[in-house]
N, C-alpha and C positions, 0 to 999 in steps of 0.2 A: 711071261703071263705067270698069277697067281694061280697056285695050284687051287682046284673049287671039289674037289671032291667030286659027289656024287649030282654033280650039278647039270643041265642040259648044255650040250655041248657047245652052243650058240655062244655061252660065257666066256665059255674055256679059254679061247685068246683074245686077244682084244683087237685082232685083226678080222674077227668075226663078231664080236661087241657090237649090237647095234645101239645108238645115244638120239636120244630126242631132248629137244630143250622145246619146253612150255614156254614164250616167249623168250625174245631176240634183242635184248637191250644189254646193253653199256655191260655190267657184269658177267653176263653171257656169253659175251661175245671175248671177254677178256680170259674167261675158263676155255672156250675150245679152241683163243689162238693158241693155250698151252701145250691143248692133248694133242693139238696136228704139227706143234714146234717140236715138241716132243717124239711124234712119229708113233703116238699110243693110238688115235683110232684112224683109220681111213677117211677124209673128208666125204665119201661116197655112201660109209657108214654112216653119217649126222644127220639128221631131218631136224630141222627148226621151222615153229608157228609162228606167226605174229599176227596182228590185226592189217596192218598196211605193209606195202615192198618198202617204206621208207627205212628202216633196219634190215631187211633181211635181203637188200642189194650186195651187203657186204658179205653175206654170208655166202651167199651166189660167188661171189668172186673167190675166196676160200675154196672153194669148190663145194661145198654142202647142199643137202636137197633142203628145200624150200617147198612149204605149205599156209594156206592159211588156215588150216584145219586141225585142230588142235588134237578130235580123236584121230585122226589121222597119225601124228607122231605117237602115241601111245599103242596103235595097232600096230607101228612096223616099230616098232620101240623092245630093246629088254630094260636098257637104264633110264630113264625120264629125269630129267633135271624140271622143276618147277622155276619159272624165273619170272613170275610176272610180281606188278604191284600188290603190295597185300590187300587193298581193296577190294580187287577183281578176281583172287583166288577164290571167295567161296562159289561163285562161279561156277570159274574153270573145273573144279574139285566136283562140283553137283555133274559137269558136260562129261566130265572122265572116267568118273566114275563106275558106268556098265563096261569098260574095255577095259582095268585094270584086272590082271590075274596074279596066281600066284608066281608066276616065271618072273614077272615085272620087282623092279629095283627103284623106289622114285625118292629122288634126294630135293629136297626143297631148298632154295636161297633166299626165300622171301623175309621179307626182316620183321620182327616180330610177331610171329606165326609159329605156335608152339608144335611138336612133336602130338602131345595129345587131339588139341585141336584136328592137325593133318588125319592122324589116327582115328580120328572120329568122323571126320566128313570122307574119308576112304573106308572099302571094304575092308572087314575084322582082320584079314589074314593079308594085309599090305606090308611088305620089307619098306621102313619110312625112313628114311635118315634126314637130319638136317644139319644141313655146311653156313657156314658164314665168310664170305671169300673180305677179299681187299684189293682195293685197283689195280696194285703193282704185277695181279697175276698174270696182265696184260704183257711184261716183259718177264716171266717164269722169274719174279721175283716176291710173290706173294705170300699173305702170310693167313692161314684159314684154318678153322675148328670145325671140325663134327660131331655128331651126337649121333647115336642109335635109339632107332624106336626098339617097342616088346620083339617085333619079330625079325628084326633086322640080326642075324648072326657075326661070326668073327668071315664067315667068307665074305659077305656083304662089305665088313667093313674095310676088309684090306684090298678090296677089287675100289672098294671109293681112295683108300688111300693109294694105290699103286697107280694110280689114275692120276690123282690131283699134284702128288708129288712133281707133276711135272711142271706144275704152277707153282713152286714154289714150298716152302716150309707146309706143312699139312700134320695137324695134333688132334687124336681123339680126345674128348672130353667130357665131362658133365655138360648136361645143356644150362645149367644156371650160368657156365662161364662164357654163353654164346653173347650175353649183354656187354657183358663188360668186355671179350673179345671186340665189339661194336666199337665201343670206347676207347679202349686202347689200341684199334688197330686197323676199323674198317672206318672210324673219324681222322684215324692218329697218323694219317700221312696227309693228312689237312697240315695238320699239330708243325709236322714234319718244314711242309713245304713254307709256310710264316717261320720259320726258323732258318731253315736258308735262304728265304729273301730278306731276312734282315743281316746275314751274316754277309753276302754279297753286298749291301748297302753301308755295311759300315765298310769295308774296301774301296767302295766305290769314292767315301766318304772322305777317307785317307788318299786316294787318288790313281784307285787302277780301274781301271774303262771296264763298264758293268758287265760284258758277256763272259771276260776271260773270268770276273769274281761268281760270277754264278755255275761259270763248268770248275772254277777251285771249291767254289765251296760244297757243290754236289759232291766231287769224287771224295773231298773230306769225310761226308757223311757215308758215306758208300766204304769209304778204308775204316770208318771207327766201326760201323754198325759189323764191317766182316771180321774182325779183328776179337767184339765181342764175342760172333758166333764163334769162329776158330779157336780162339782161347778158350772157353767156357770162362773165363776170368769176373768177376764181380765189376761192373762199372766204375764203381768207389777205387778196386784197384788201380785199373786202368787210368783214371783220371790223375791219382797220386804219383802214376809213372810221368808223366806227363811234367807235374808242378815239380820245378827245378827252384832251389831255395834263393828268395829272390829275383826270380826269374818272371820274365813276360806274364805268362798262363795266369800266377797266382791272384796277380795283379787286373787281371781280365775277370776272371773268378770270382774274386772278391764286390768287382761291380754287380754279377749276375747273381751275387747272392742275397749284395742292396735291394734289385728288385725282383728279389722273394721269386727266381725263375722255378723252381721245385714246387713251392707250394702251390704258385700257378698252373703249373703242367698239371698239378695232382688235379687241382679243383675241374680241369679243363675234361678228364679223364672219367671222373664224376660225374662234371653234368652232364657226359654225352653217354654215361650208361644208365643213368638215372633217364634219360631222355630216352634212349634203347625199351627202358621197362614200362617207362608209359605209356610206349606206344603199343607195346605187345597189348595192353591191356583197354585200348580202346578197342 
């Protein structure tokens, strides 16, 4: 585990860390699967709350404890993840506020709600962090960024990072990057699925069966991403390496340039980022 100085013993070892989830939807489910599959926290130390049993059944199957009471989650956890819809968050914070102590670490996954707002609606001493995950956390290949509030120190950041690195890439960033991360990565997985579908359909058009084309497209994306991460090379350099003079790739790239692929994707990231900013103002 992470060395945590003069912390209460309860937070020292992951096996003794009590983790709570207020809200048990898809994103929370993705994070909890990552934690469990990495063996970071035993399922019996995890407690999740939701109004109905619809989402909680899946948590019970994983071996987690469940409740309909948000206050119970706070009372019985050290690390509390807030994973509710933005419009119900103020009511939830009002409800749990009396139970939040100086030993708690509160981590918000709620889109569009700033650390400043969280700190205003919780007791002044609360250690608050804000994270923005993305869906591939479900398969431990997520991309997450987090920022810390004024009371959250290096220990809290290190604890969160050590837990979440089991779910994928996890980087600490200034809070202003969180909306950009939403446009790049949170929404970005959908752009990649669209691209994968188009790749496969091109192969189907040329005579390859669809299921095979999708598998090959997916592996192509995975391999390209892995090379980017492991070589640390600029994408333009790797792209250049694939282009032999007069070969197949440069013919294909010319078509993509004609279709303004790069400008279109840049526009998409901009549109999603702006939408995330707008949602934060509502």
